[in-house]
N, C-alpha and C positions, 0 to 999 in steps of 0.2 A: 774699378778705379782705386786707391787703395789708400788708407788711411792718410789722415793731415801729418803726425806727427812724424812718420816715413817720408813723404814727400819734401819736406821742410828740411832732415836730418840729410839723404840722396844728394837736395838741389845742391848743385857746383858752377860756377861758370865754365863752360866749355868752348874749346878755342882746338879744336880738332876735330872737323864732319864732313861727313861721307858726303856727294856730290846729288843724292838720290831725292827725290824731288820730293815735297812735303805736301799732300794731300788739301787743297784750297781748304774745305769742309775743315778739317784739322786748325787751320788756321782762325777758320769763323770762332768757331768749337774756343781756342785761345781764347778770342778777343772778347768774347760773349762774359766768358769768366771774369776778365779782367774789367770787364764794365760796370764790374760789382765791387767793385772796391770802392772802399769812402771818398763821397763829393762835397765838400760844402756846399748847401741850397741845392742839392743833386743838378749841383753848377752843369757838370761832365763836362769841361772842359778842357778832351786834352784831346786830340787825332793823332793817327795809324798811316803812315805812308808804306806801302808792305812793297817790297819789288821781289820777286821771285824769276829762280831760273836763270834765263840769262840777260836777264835786267838789270840782275844786280853787280851786273860790273859797269852797268852811271854809276855807281856805289865805288868800287873802288877805284874806278879810272881819276875819277875825280880827289881820294881823299888820299889814295895810294896808290900814286904813278906808277909806271909800267917800273921807271928806273933806279924808284927806292924799294921794288917787290921781293931781289935774290936776298939781300941784305933783313927782310924783315923775318923773323924768328919764328910765326906764325904762320907757316904757309898752309896746313890743312882749315883756314880759319876764311881762307879766301876760296874755299872748297861751301862754306855755307849757301844754302840752296833759296832760304833767305834770310832778307833784311828788311827789316821792321824801323822806323825813324819817329819817335814817339814826340809830336810835338803838344806845349800846351797854352791855352789861349787864357792871356791878363783878363782881354776887353768881355769876356763871356762872362770872366767873374765879376766886373761892374756893371756889365751891365742886369747881373742877375740879383746882384746886391742892390740894383734902382725900382725893382720891382718891389710891389705893395707890402709881401707882407715880411719884406727883408730893409724893406728903405729906413727903417729907424734904427740901422745899427751906422752908418753912414761909409759905410763900404763899398756904396756907388758912387762916390764923390770925386772914383780916382786911382790907380792904381797906388800911388802914394797913400792912400787909407790907411792900406791893409797893413798890419806891422810886421803879420809874414806872407809870404808869394803861398797864398796856399790851391796856384796853377797850377802851383812847382809842385807841392807836397802831395796835393791830388795824385797828377800825371806819374808822380816817380810812384803812388800805392799803385795805381794801376799795372804799370810793368813790373814791380814785384811780385803781381795779382796773376798777370803773366807769364812771366820766370816759370813759378809754381808748378802751372797748368802746363808748360811744358813739361818739366817733367814726370808730371803728372798718366804725361801722352806718350810718355817711352824714348822726348824726346831733346836734344842735349838747348842749352841754347848760354848766349853770351850777352852783358850788356858792357859796351866801352863805351869811350866819349869819341867827339870827332871833334879829333883838333887841331883838323885844315880844309883846306876850302869847303868850310859852311857854306859862304857865300853861293860861290857857284853851282854846289850842291842844288839849293834853295831854287835859284834861279832853273837849273836844268829839270827840277820836277815842280816846278809853281807855285814851290808852297807861299801861302799870303806872310810879309813879311813880318806882320804882328806875333802871328803865330812865335811861340821861343824853344829852339833844340833840346832835347834832354839831352840825346847820346843816341847811339845804336844799339839793335839787337838781333844777334846773330840768330838763327832756329837751322837747325838743322836735325840727322841723323848722328849720333858721334861716331869718332873713326876710334880704333884701336890702337891703343899704344900713345894715347895720350902725354903730353908731359903737363907735369904740373905748374903751374906759373910761382912766379917768383915770390910770392905774398905766400903759400901753400904754408911752409911748414913755421908761420908764428904762428903760433895759441890763441885758442879763442877763449875771450874772456869770460869767464864763469859769474854766475846769479850774484857771487857777492861782491867781485870788484863790480859789478853795472848800479845793483841799486842801496839807495841812499833813501833805509825805512825812516818818514817822521822829519826831517830833512837830510843837506846834505851833510 
């Protein structure tokens, strides 16, 4: 294991992978770390559908059909040996906040009672922890949106309709010579640009 600050500074979105398999035990370990992310009421209302090896073709066949692949900029992204799909479960939060220790909050009344969708917040923090865990294990990872074929994908994977898909996470060993993404040249904001001490 490396120092936390080093892991955070090294982490980047990886778009070029080797097809080398990732040991299932490594995935289990990374998910166990992600499960330690903050969770409102310790609801832990997120799930991960993991496709490994040849199973990843099920994802790409739906979201990036063969006729569109030749023009796809990130060809080695298709070599990622793991595609993980994070889902949040809004109903789990409503049910949790209907329990005796949380019912006074009023958040058990339904999704509309929540001023912020904590199911999305919590699942996002778990995904960020997963990305850091991948880096700490010497692996590359990429979080990206699923912009087409979600309905077909959900049906093919048997995902309950009440769960909300956040996107997809590709995980694997990095390939050499990866091109940086289009946004890589943008400068990173400094703490002075971000912090508003004492008010806006």
